[in-house]
PASEVEX-551448 format. One line per field, with one value per residue (C-alpha): chain; x, y, z. Coordinates in pm, 1 decimal. Layout:
c c(A | ...)
xx c(X | ...)
yy c(Y | ...)
zz c(Z | ...)
REM end
This chain:
c c(A | A | A | A | A | A | A | A | A | A | A | A | A | A | A | A | A | A | A | A | A | A | A | A | A | A | A | A | A | A | A | A | A | A | A | A | A | A | A | A | A | A | A | A | A | A | A | A | A | A | A | A | A | A | A | A | A | A | A | A | A | A | A | A | A | A | A | A | A | A | A | A | A | A | A | A | A | A | A | A | A | A | A | A | A | A | A | A | A | A | A | A | A | A | A | A | A | A | A | A | A | A | A | A | A | A | A | A | A | A | A | A | A | A | A | A | A | A | A | A | A | A | A | A | A | A | A | A | A | A | A | A | A | A | A | A | A | A | A | A | A | A | A | A | A | A | A | A | A | A | A | A | A | A | A | A | A | A | A | A | A | A | A | A | A | A | A | A | A | A | A | A | A | A | A | A | A | A | A | A | A | A | A | A | A | A | A | A | A | A | A | A | A | A | A | A | A | A | A | A | A | A | A | A | A | A | A | A | A | A | A | A | A | A)
xx c(15781.7 | 15917.2 | 15985.8 | 15916.7 | 16282.3 | 16346.2 | 16670.7 | 16669.5 | 16455.4 | 16412.2 | 16246.5 | 15978.4 | 16117.5 | 15812.0 | 15466.5 | 15392.5 | 15031.2 | 15024.3 | 14649.8 | 14486.3 | 14807.7 | 15073.5 | 15446.6 | 15623.8 | 15989.8 | 16193.0 | 16550.5 | 16769.3 | 17138.8 | 17201.3 | 16896.0 | 16913.3 | 17250.9 | 17069.0 | 16759.1 | 16693.4 | 16405.3 | 16103.6 | 16216.5 | 15974.0 | 16034.9 | 15826.8 | 15765.0 | 15622.4 | 15474.2 | 15336.4 | 15482.0 | 15565.3 | 15754.5 | 16060.8 | 16015.3 | 16305.8 | 16629.6 | 16908.5 | 17214.2 | 17020.7 | 16654.6 | 16390.3 | 16039.4 | 15724.0 | 15375.8 | 15074.8 | 14733.3 | 14432.1 | 14343.8 | 14688.3 | 14662.2 | 14318.3 | 14382.2 | 14714.8 | 14872.7 | 15023.9 | 14750.6 | 14948.1 | 15279.9 | 15436.6 | 15788.7 | 16043.8 | 15810.2 | 16025.0 | 15925.8 | 16042.4 | 16219.1 | 16275.5 | 16384.8 | 16226.4 | 16368.7 | 16624.2 | 16548.3 | 16889.0 | 16872.2 | 16799.3 | 16430.0 | 16370.3 | 16048.1 | 15741.3 | 15584.4 | 15484.5 | 15342.8 | 15328.8 | 14951.9 | 14804.6 | 14479.2 | 14385.1 | 14506.4 | 14513.1 | 14529.2 | 14837.7 | 14748.4 | 15077.5 | 15441.9 | 15538.2 | 15856.9 | 15813.3 | 15893.5 | 16240.1 | 16318.0 | 16471.2 | 16179.2 | 15852.5 | 15485.7 | 15334.4 | 14955.1 | 14736.8 | 14366.5 | 14291.3 | 13976.0 | 13718.5 | 13723.1 | 14094.9 | 14081.1 | 13980.9 | 14315.9 | 14526.3 | 14620.7 | 14840.0 | 15200.6 | 15107.0 | 15269.3 | 15138.6 | 15303.8 | 15275.7 | 15417.9 | 15606.0 | 15766.2 | 15727.0 | 15602.3 | 15477.4 | 15153.1 | 15191.5 | 14834.8 | 14490.7 | 14216.2 | 13914.3 | 14040.4 | 14347.0 | 14669.6 | 14999.9 | 15347.1 | 15679.1 | 15937.7 | 16307.2 | 16547.9 | 16695.7 | 16352.6 | 16275.6 | 16606.4 | 16585.4 | 16224.0 | 15985.5 | 15786.3 | 15912.1 | 15744.4 | 15384.5 | 15139.1 | 14813.2 | 14546.5 | 14789.7 | 14705.0 | 14943.0 | 14962.7 | 14856.2 | 14902.8 | 14772.9 | 14928.4 | 14833.3 | 14822.8 | 14526.2 | 14347.1 | 14405.3 | 14278.4 | 13963.2 | 13913.2 | 13943.3 | 13698.0 | 13441.0 | 13452.8 | 13394.1 | 13055.2 | 12802.9 | 12824.7 | 13199.0 | 13301.6 | 13642.7 | 13699.5 | 13990.7 | 14030.8 | 14043.1 | 14312.7 | 14518.8 | 14481.9 | 14604.8 | 14917.4 | 14821.8)
yy c(-11802.3 | -11633.1 | -11748.5 | -11440.8 | -11385.2 | -11014.5 | -10934.5 | -10555.9 | -10262.4 | -10012.8 | -9672.5 | -9531.0 | -9234.0 | -9153.4 | -9267.6 | -9147.3 | -9139.2 | -9272.3 | -9241.0 | -9559.0 | -9708.2 | -9589.5 | -9634.4 | -9709.5 | -9610.8 | -9768.4 | -9692.3 | -9988.7 | -10065.6 | -10440.8 | -10602.9 | -10393.0 | -10551.1 | -10879.2 | -10739.5 | -10743.2 | -10581.8 | -10812.2 | -10986.4 | -11043.7 | -10883.4 | -10890.3 | -10542.4 | -10569.2 | -10902.6 | -10797.2 | -10966.8 | -10693.7 | -10677.6 | -10455.7 | -10239.6 | -9997.5 | -10045.9 | -9804.0 | -9860.5 | -9711.4 | -9793.8 | -9992.5 | -9913.4 | -10124.9 | -10049.9 | -10090.1 | -10178.0 | -10019.1 | -10358.2 | -10384.0 | -10032.1 | -10094.5 | -10444.7 | -10387.1 | -10163.4 | -9951.1 | -9694.9 | -9588.5 | -9538.0 | -9207.5 | -9093.2 | -9222.7 | -9503.6 | -9814.7 | -10133.2 | -10493.2 | -10643.3 | -11005.9 | -11167.1 | -11495.5 | -11815.2 | -11990.7 | -12352.2 | -12453.7 | -12228.3 | -12291.6 | -12286.4 | -12080.6 | -11927.0 | -12074.7 | -12077.3 | -11720.4 | -11634.8 | -11258.6 | -11268.6 | -11057.6 | -11198.2 | -10878.3 | -10626.9 | -10639.4 | -10346.4 | -10274.3 | -10267.0 | -10252.7 | -10355.7 | -10385.3 | -10495.2 | -10820.8 | -10777.5 | -10900.6 | -10984.8 | -10828.2 | -10958.1 | -10785.4 | -10876.8 | -10772.5 | -10753.0 | -10705.9 | -10730.1 | -10951.9 | -10963.6 | -11222.7 | -11392.5 | -11471.3 | -11578.7 | -11935.3 | -11988.9 | -11881.6 | -12126.4 | -12104.4 | -12192.6 | -12165.7 | -11938.1 | -11601.5 | -11355.1 | -11003.3 | -10728.8 | -11007.1 | -11134.0 | -11502.6 | -11503.1 | -11770.7 | -11696.3 | -11725.4 | -11643.5 | -11593.0 | -11401.5 | -11377.9 | -11182.0 | -11043.2 | -11235.8 | -11201.7 | -11290.7 | -11274.6 | -11049.9 | -11099.6 | -10801.8 | -10916.7 | -10915.7 | -10573.0 | -10436.9 | -10594.4 | -10507.1 | -10211.4 | -10306.9 | -10005.8 | -9769.0 | -9871.2 | -9672.4 | -9796.6 | -9823.1 | -9864.3 | -10140.0 | -10436.9 | -10682.6 | -11037.2 | -11361.4 | -11672.6 | -12017.1 | -12135.4 | -12498.6 | -12409.6 | -12258.2 | -12569.2 | -12791.5 | -12580.2 | -12603.3 | -12981.6 | -13004.2 | -12803.5 | -13078.8 | -13356.8 | -13522.9 | -13366.4 | -13671.7 | -13633.5 | -13577.5 | -13435.0 | -13073.4 | -12835.1 | -12830.2 | -13210.4 | -13221.8 | -12962.9 | -13154.7 | -13470.2 | -13289.3 | -13245.0)
zz c(-2795.8 | -2483.9 | -2129.8 | -1919.9 | -1826.2 | -1884.3 | -2066.7 | -2048.6 | -1941.2 | -2223.2 | -2216.0 | -2441.5 | -2631.2 | -2844.2 | -2951.1 | -3302.2 | -3424.0 | -3780.2 | -3843.2 | -3716.1 | -3583.1 | -3342.6 | -3375.2 | -3048.9 | -3027.4 | -2747.3 | -2647.4 | -2552.3 | -2542.9 | -2551.3 | -2707.5 | -3026.7 | -3105.5 | -3173.0 | -3348.4 | -3720.3 | -3904.3 | -3888.7 | -3568.6 | -3285.1 | -2947.6 | -2629.5 | -2490.3 | -2139.0 | -2238.9 | -2578.3 | -2887.1 | -3138.3 | -3468.5 | -3495.0 | -3805.3 | -3763.5 | -3572.8 | -3482.3 | -3260.9 | -2967.7 | -3033.0 | -3216.9 | -3339.2 | -3354.5 | -3483.2 | -3252.9 | -3390.6 | -3221.2 | -3071.0 | -2913.2 | -2773.3 | -2624.2 | -2491.1 | -2316.6 | -2056.0 | -2334.1 | -2272.3 | -1962.0 | -2137.1 | -2225.7 | -2312.0 | -2054.4 | -1935.2 | -1864.9 | -2049.7 | -2008.1 | -2309.9 | -2409.0 | -2734.8 | -2848.8 | -2703.3 | -2924.3 | -3012.3 | -2877.5 | -2572.3 | -2207.6 | -2114.4 | -1800.0 | -1671.5 | -1843.4 | -2190.3 | -2279.5 | -2620.8 | -2593.9 | -2651.6 | -2372.5 | -2231.6 | -2051.1 | -1797.4 | -1421.7 | -1182.2 | -974.2 | -604.2 | -413.8 | -394.5 | -27.3 | 144.5 | 334.7 | 703.2 | 800.9 | 438.9 | 128.7 | -80.9 | -171.8 | -209.9 | -543.6 | -529.5 | -834.8 | -908.6 | -1207.4 | -1423.6 | -1304.7 | -1646.4 | -1605.2 | -1241.2 | -1330.9 | -1505.5 | -1206.1 | -931.3 | -623.0 | -713.1 | -1080.7 | -1338.7 | -1454.7 | -1690.6 | -1548.4 | -1772.5 | -1949.4 | -1626.1 | -1542.9 | -1183.8 | -946.0 | -764.4 | -386.9 | -280.5 | -429.9 | -252.6 | -480.1 | -779.0 | -600.2 | -655.6 | -473.4 | -599.9 | -416.8 | -583.6 | -516.0 | -526.9 | -861.2 | -1028.2 | -885.2 | -1013.8 | -1361.3 | -1449.0 | -1460.7 | -1148.2 | -949.7 | -1196.5 | -1121.3 | -912.2 | -756.2 | -1025.0 | -1315.9 | -1567.4 | -1601.4 | -1891.6 | -1805.5 | -1994.6 | -1823.9 | -1860.5 | -2209.8 | -2090.8 | -1868.5 | -2169.1 | -2380.3 | -2098.5 | -2072.9 | -2449.6 | -2438.6 | -2150.8 | -2347.2 | -2605.7 | -2352.9 | -2300.0 | -2066.7 | -1840.6 | -1791.7 | -1431.4 | -1529.2 | -1425.5 | -1462.4 | -1084.9 | -1076.1 | -1343.4 | -1153.7 | -827.1 | -1001.6 | -1118.5 | -1485.3)
REM end
């Protein structure tokens, strides 16, 4: 489990085609000191397994499904990626519950400075099938970053980005039209699953549960 608090920004050094799978090699300085072979690591919100580790890098294999379902299709050598190690059982819990299981990709729209402020507005277009899980002031993992949604306009969502988040993540590297990894709040998905099992006469809805502070 992760929390969406980025620990380091690494850089892709190579993508090696291994015939049906791809091996991703990422350079990093601090996070590799804590990695062991077989450990999980979130790379821009995708939970991967470290298969090779050196003092300056780690490698992870990507299945075709992972390549097709995530924003990894945009990466190339030198692309910055957000890195986070799993949360320790005795550690502080920041952010929100993130599994590293990407639900789909959104489309980067813009990252604009807010007038008379040091903060920025991040705007992305999300798939219609994920929009029902996103609420104003709710949590959304974008490229592995735990963010709070400030506004929703149809399928376009806006989040406020503070200077620290901009500096410590890969958000500055995106261009309009680029895909971004999304993982919605898993609690919302469990609630929906439970509601599907309720009787047809039930008047309970996901929106009602949210409004009641579920």
